[in-house]
C-alpha positions in Angstrom: -3.9 8.5 14.2 -1.1 5.9 14.9 2.3 6.8 16.5 5.5 5.7 14.7 8.9 6.3 16.4 11.9 6.4 14.2 15.6 6.7 14.9 17.7 9.3 13.1 21.3 10.3 13.1 22.0 13.7 14.9 22.7 15.3 11.3 19.2 14.3 10.1 17.4 15.4 13.4 19.2 18.8 13.0 18.1 19.0 9.3 14.5 18.3 10.2 14.4 20.7 12.9 15.9 23.3 10.6 13.4 22.4 7.9 10.4 22.6 10.5 11.5 26.1 11.5 12.2 27.5 8.0 9.3 26.0 6.1 6.9 27.0 8.9 5.8 23.5 9.8 4.0 23.0 13.4 6.0 20.1 14.2 8.3 17.5 12.8 5.4 15.1 12.5 3.7 17.6 10.1 6.9 17.7 8.1 7.0 14.0 8.0 3.3 13.8 6.8 4.1 16.2 4.1 7.1 14.2 2.8 4.8 10.9 3.0 2.0 12.7 1.1 4.5 13.9 -1.5 5.8 10.4 -2.0 2.3 8.9 -2.2 1.3 11.6 -4.9 4.5 10.8 -7.0 3.7 7.1 -6.8 0.2 7.6 -7.9 1.3 9.8 -10.7 3.8 7.0 -11.9 1.1 4.4 -11.7 -1.3 6.5 -13.7 1.5 7.2 -16.4 2.1 3.6 -16.5 -1.6 2.6 -17.0 -1.8 5.5 -19.8 1.3 4.3 -21.5 -0.1 0.8 -21.5 -3.3 2.1 -23.0 -1.3 4.0 -25.8 1.0 0.9 -26.6 -2.2 -1.5 -26.9 -3.1 -0.4 -30.3 -5.4 2.2 -32.1 -8.5 3.5 -30.3 -11.7 2.2 -31.6 -15.1 4.0 -31.4 -17.6 2.9 -28.7 -20.6 1.2 -30.2 -24.2 1.3 -28.8 -23.5 -2.2 -27.7 -20.2 -1.2 -25.7 -22.3 1.4 -23.9 -25.1 -1.0 -23.1 -22.7 -3.5 -21.7 -21.0 -0.9 -19.7 -24.3 0.3 -18.2 -25.4 -3.0 -17.4 -22.1 -3.8 -15.5 -22.5 -0.7 -13.5 -26.0 -1.5 -12.7 -25.4 -5.0 -11.7 -22.5 -3.8 -9.5 -24.5 -1.3 -7.8 -27.2 -3.7 -7.0 -24.6 -6.1 -5.6 -23.6 -3.4 -3.1 -27.1 -2.0 -2.6 -29.6 -4.9 -3.0 -32.7 -2.7 -2.0 -31.8 0.3 -4.5 
């Protein structure tokens, strides 16, 4: 784990200390980790929603053909063997 020092105004420090106490965090570090994890989850959700919207806007869905499945299987197989040549 890496250490990071941050500077905060006294009002923010007091707020954080109150949150740590009120919310049952073990430390200010745990409180900040929770905040950052929440931000990471929100960002991942936004990225997923953007990809889903892009897919929805790309046109109507088409059925997968046997050739599509075979192409996908071949690509996975090739990728696997690039990463694990002895498998």
